[in-house]
C-alpha positions as semicolon CSV with decimal commas, in nm:
position;residue;x (nm);y (nm);z (nm)
1;M;9,850;7,932;12,732
2;Q;9,728;8,100;13,049
3;F;9,380;8,235;12,992
4;I;9,346;8,594;13,134
5;L;9,073;8,764;12,928
6;P;8,861;8,867;13,236
7;L;9,182;9,046;13,364
8;L;9,231;9,209;13,016
9;I;8,887;9,345;13,032
10;K;8,971;9,521;13,355
11;F;9,274;9,663;13,193
12;T;9,087;9,793;12,878
13;M;8,851;9,987;13,120
14;K;9,135;10,209;13,240
15;T;9,181;10,565;13,104
16;Y;9,487;10,599;12,888
17;S;9,709;10,893;12,885
18;F;9,974;10,909;12,604
19;S;10,152;11,125;12,358
20;S;9,908;11,180;12,061
21;K;10,194;11,281;11,844
22;Q;10,373;10,939;11,905
23;M;10,043;10,767;11,832
24;I;9,995;10,944;11,503
25;L;10,337;10,860;11,403
26;Q;10,263;10,506;11,465
27;V;9,944;10,540;11,251
28;N;10,146;10,673;10,968
29;N;10,404;10,391;11,010
30;N;10,115;10,140;10,975
31;F;10,021;10,306;10,635
32;E;10,377;10,274;10,515
33;T;10,406;9,914;10,628
34;F;10,086;9,822;10,463
35;K;10,210;9,977;10,136
36;N;10,534;9,772;10,157
37;I;10,337;9,440;10,223
38;L;10,103;9,528;9,943
39;N;10,400;9,534;9,697
40;L;10,518;9,202;9,825
41;Y;10,168;9,058;9,785
42;L;10,134;9,180;9,428
43;K;10,479;9,015;9,346
44;N;10,395;8,686;9,517
45;P;10,045;8,630;9,673
46;N;10,157;8,320;9,867
47;G;10,019;8,220;10,209
48;K;10,254;8,422;10,408
49;N;10,206;8,745;10,218
50;I;9,826;8,704;10,227
51;H;9,854;8,656;10,609
52;D;10,075;8,960;10,638
53;L;9,846;9,167;10,420
54;R;9,539;9,090;10,613
55;K;9,712;9,154;10,943
56;S;9,827;9,494;10,809
57;I;9,476;9,582;10,694
58;R;9,338;9,508;11,039
59;R;9,595;9,729;11,185
60;L;9,500;10,013;10,937
61;D;9,126;9,966;11,029
62;S;9,186;9,972;11,406
63;A;9,416;10,283;11,374
64;Y;9,152;10,467;11,157
65;Y;8,872;10,376;11,399
66;S;9,091;10,511;11,682
67;L;9,133;10,856;11,524
68;P;8,926;11,167;11,594
69;K;8,641;11,258;11,365
70;K;8,832;11,507;11,160
71;F;9,068;11,242;11,041
72;R;8,794;10,979;10,992
73;K;8,598;11,220;10,772
74;N;8,900;11,299;10,560
75;K;8,804;11,174;10,213
76;S;9,140;11,045;10,099
77;I;9,200;10,850;10,428
78;K;8,833;10,706;10,432
79;N;8,854;10,595;10,068
80;Y;9,189;10,431;10,118
81;I;9,068;10,246;10,432
82;N;8,742;10,126;10,244
83;H;8,941;9,997;9,938
84;S;9,178;9,810;10,182
85;K;8,882;9,648;10,357
86;D;8,761;9,530;10,013
87;L;9,090;9,371;9,958
88;F;9,081;9,213;10,306
89;K;8,731;9,058;10,223
90;S;8,847;8,926;9,898
91;N;9,164;8,763;10,045
92;S;8,965;8,616;10,335
93;Q;8,812;8,369;10,107
94;V;9,154;8,283;9,964
95;R;9,272;8,225;10,312
96;D;8,980;8,004;10,383
97;Y;9,059;7,783;10,086
98;D;9,409;7,749;10,215
99;I;9,282;7,635;10,550
100;F;9,051;7,379;10,382
101;L;9,332;7,235;10,176
102;E;9,556;7,209;10,479
103;K;9,303;7,030;10,692
104;I;9,182;6,800;10,411
105;N;9,537;6,706;10,313
106;G;9,623;6,635;10,666
107;H;9,323;6,409;10,696
108;N;9,418;6,230;10,384
109;R;9,763;6,162;10,506
110;S;9,649;6,039;10,850
111;N;9,374;5,816;10,699
112;N;9,562;5,702;10,381
113;S;9,257;5,833;10,179
114;K;9,206;6,069;9,879
115;N;8,961;6,351;9,810
116;N;9,106;6,455;9,472
117;N;8,777;6,587;9,331
118;L;8,721;6,808;9,640
119;I;9,074;6,926;9,651
120;D;9,061;7,010;9,277
121;Q;8,746;7,209;9,325
122;I;8,892;7,406;9,615
123;E;9,205;7,486;9,427
124;Q;9,011;7,609;9,128
125;N;8,785;7,816;9,349
126;K;9,094;7,960;9,524
127;K;9,260;8,043;9,184
128;I;8,953;8,232;9,073
129;Q;8,922;8,423;9,403
130;L;9,291;8,510;9,405
131;E;9,267;8,661;9,060
132;S;8,982;8,885;9,179
133;A;9,174;8,985;9,493
134;K;9,484;9,070;9,291
135;K;9,281;9,316;9,068
136;I;9,161;9,503;9,385
137;A;9,532;9,509;9,512
138;Q;9,648;9,656;9,182
139;N;9,391;9,936;9,194
140;L;9,479;10,012;9,548
141;D;9,849;10,026;9,466
142;L;9,778;10,314;9,242
143;Y;9,684;10,538;9,544
144;D;9,946;10,710;9,752
145;S;9,964;10,600;10,116
146;P;9,794;10,856;10,338
147;Q;10,000;11,040;10,594
148;I;9,872;11,251;10,875
149;G;10,038;11,561;10,992
150;T;10,123;11,599;11,352
151;E;10,150;11,979;11,376
152;S;9,802;12,056;11,504
153;I;9,734;11,734;11,692
154;S;9,528;11,777;12,009
155;D;9,619;11,542;12,294
156;K;9,285;11,594;12,451
157;K;9,082;11,494;12,137
158;V;9,300;11,196;12,046
159;Q;9,303;11,064;12,391
160;K;8,920;11,117;12,434
161;R;8,856;10,923;12,112
162;F;9,090;10,634;12,212
163;N;8,938;10,595;12,556
164;K;8,588;10,598;12,406
165;I;8,670;10,313;12,168
166;S;8,841;10,122;12,444
167;E;8,512;10,146;12,645
168;I;8,316;10,039;12,345
169;F;8,522;9,725;12,295
170;N;8,517;9,644;12,668
171;D;8,134;9,646;12,659
172;K;8,117;9,441;12,331
173;I;8,368;9,182;12,458
174;K;8,189;9,145;12,787
175;K;7,848;9,086;12,621
176;E;8,000;8,844;12,364
177;L;8,167;8,647;12,639
178;D;7,847;8,619;12,841
179;S;7,678;8,475;12,523
180;V;7,946;8,229;12,395
181;I;8,018;8,080;12,729
182;Q;7,666;7,959;12,767
183;D;7,631;7,814;12,414
184;K;7,885;7,642;12,197
185;N;7,670;7,698;11,888
186;K;7,712;8,079;11,901
187;I;7,943;8,058;11,608
188;K;7,891;8,415;11,477
189;K;7,928;8,561;11,836
190;L;8,258;8,356;11,882
191;H;8,382;8,507;11,561
192;E;8,282;8,852;11,666
193;L;8,460;8,807;12,001
194;R;8,772;8,708;11,814
195;K;8,753;9,010;11,585
196;D;8,689;9,246;11,870
197;C;8,981;9,122;12,060
198;K;9,192;9,186;11,757
199;K;9,058;9,537;11,715
200;I;9,138;9,639;12,069
201;R;9,478;9,460;12,044
202;Y;9,575;9,659;11,724
203;A;9,452;9,985;11,893
204;L;9,660;9,919;12,191
205;E;9,960;9,857;11,970
206;L;9,948;10,226;11,870
207;I;10,051;10,323;12,218
208;S;10,214;10,010;12,347
209;D;10,562;10,165;12,324
210;Q;10,459;10,418;12,577
211;D;10,344;10,174;12,848
212;K;10,498;9,841;12,950
213;D;10,175;9,705;13,090
214;I;10,005;9,765;12,748
215;E;10,287;9,560;12,581
216;K;10,195;9,260;12,808
217;T;9,822;9,306;12,730
218;V;9,893;9,303;12,356
219;K;10,087;8,983;12,395
220;Q;9,803;8,826;12,606
221;L;9,546;8,930;12,347
222;D;9,749;8,765;12,090
223;D;9,748;8,438;12,282
224;I;9,367;8,450;12,331
225;Q;9,320;8,497;11,962
226;D;9,507;8,179;11,890
227;I;9,244;7,953;12,038
228;L;8,947;8,162;11,898
229;G;9,123;8,130;11,554
230;E;9,145;7,759;11,580
231;I;8,780;7,727;11,665
232;H;8,690;7,955;11,378
233;D;8,901;7,755;11,138
234;C;8,708;7,446;11,251
235;D;8,370;7,623;11,212
236;T;8,447;7,736;10,854
237;T;8,581;7,403;10,734
238;I;8,272;7,213;10,884
239;M;8,042;7,464;10,715
240;F;8,213;7,429;10,379
241;L;8,216;7,050;10,388
242;R;7,855;7,031;10,477
243;Q;7,761;7,257;10,180
244;Q;7,906;7,000;9,946
245;K;7,619;6,827;9,739
246;K;7,809;6,499;9,745
247;Q;7,974;6,369;10,064
248;S;8,176;6,059;10,048
249;P;8,211;5,838;10,357
250;T;8,570;5,990;10,398
251;V;8,432;6,343;10,391
252;K;8,164;6,253;10,642
253;N;8,421;6,099;10,870
254;F;8,639;6,410;10,834
255;I;8,343;6,627;10,940
256;N;8,293;6,427;11,249
257;K;8,656;6,441;11,338
258;E;8,661;6,819;11,288
259;S;8,349;6,860;11,486
260;T;8,506;6,670;11,776
261;N;8,827;6,876;11,742
262;R;8,622;7,187;11,742
263;D;8,430;7,084;12,054
264;N;8,751;7,008;12,242
265;K;8,893;7,353;12,161
266;Y;8,576;7,518;12,273
267;N;8,576;7,330;12,591
268;Q;8,931;7,431;12,648
269;F;8,833;7,797;12,600
270;V;8,542;7,769;12,841
271;N;8,738;7,580;13,110
272;Q;9,017;7,845;13,093
273;Y;8,758;8,115;13,125
274;K;8,585;7,958;13,430
275;Q;8,912;7,939;13,612
276;Y;8,899;8,316;13,649
277;T;8,524;8,351;13,712
278;Q;8,492;8,151;14,032
279;P;8,277;8,299;14,315
280;N;8,587;8,463;14,476
281;I;8,705;8,618;14,151
282;S;8,536;8,934;14,006
283;L;8,522;8,966;13,629
284;L;8,489;9,348;13,640
C-alpha cells in the first residue's frame, strides 16, 4: 500500500462544486441500501451482514452530517439516524467478539494450544450482545426509510455545508496525525483518526461519481483505513485479554505476540507517513 495521507489532506482542503440534486439522490440511495441490508441482517446476523450493516450506518451518518441544517433538524430523519447509531454501537461489540475469536483461534492453531474456557466466555457474551442488537434492529425496521425531496434543493447551501465539513475533517485529521505520529500509545487518537478518515471518505462518496479525482481519493482513504483498522483490532484484543482475571501462560504469550504485531503495524504506519514528510515535502 502506498501511503498518501498528507496528499489526501491537501485534496480535502479544496472547495467542491457539484450537483446538489445528484448528491441528495445518493443520500436517498444510502437510506434504501441500509434498509435492504437491515433486512438481510435480521434474517441472518452473520459476520458479513454485520460488517455490511455497520458500513451502511457509517454512510448514513456521514451523509446526514453533510446535509444543510434544515435536513439535519428534520425530526424523522434525525430520529432514524439516532436509532441506526444505537444499532451500530450494539453490533460493534459483536464485531469485537468475532475479532477476539478469530485471533485466539489462530493463535491456538499456530501454537497447538487451547483456550476453551476463554472461547466459551467470548461466545456466550457475543450471543447475549447479538440478541440485544437484534431487538434494536427489529424496532428500527418498523420505521419507513427517510427520503429527501430534491425539488427545492439549493446548490449554494448544500455545497457550503459540504465544504464546511470537509474543512472540519481536514483540521481534525491534521491534529490527530500530529499526535499519533509522536506517540504509539495514543490509542484513542489513532481510533479517532481512523473514524475521521472513514467519515470524510463516506462524505466524498456522495459526490465521487461527479469527479474522477474524488474516486481516487476514496480508494486511497480505504487503503489507509486498512492499516489503521489492523492496529485498532490489535488494541481492542490486547485490552480485552488484559482485563481477564485469570491469565494462563498461553494467554500471556498471546498478549505479547499481539503487542509485537501491533507495534510492527504502527511502525509501518509511521514509516509510510514519514516518507511524505521529509524536509523537501510539504504536508499542507
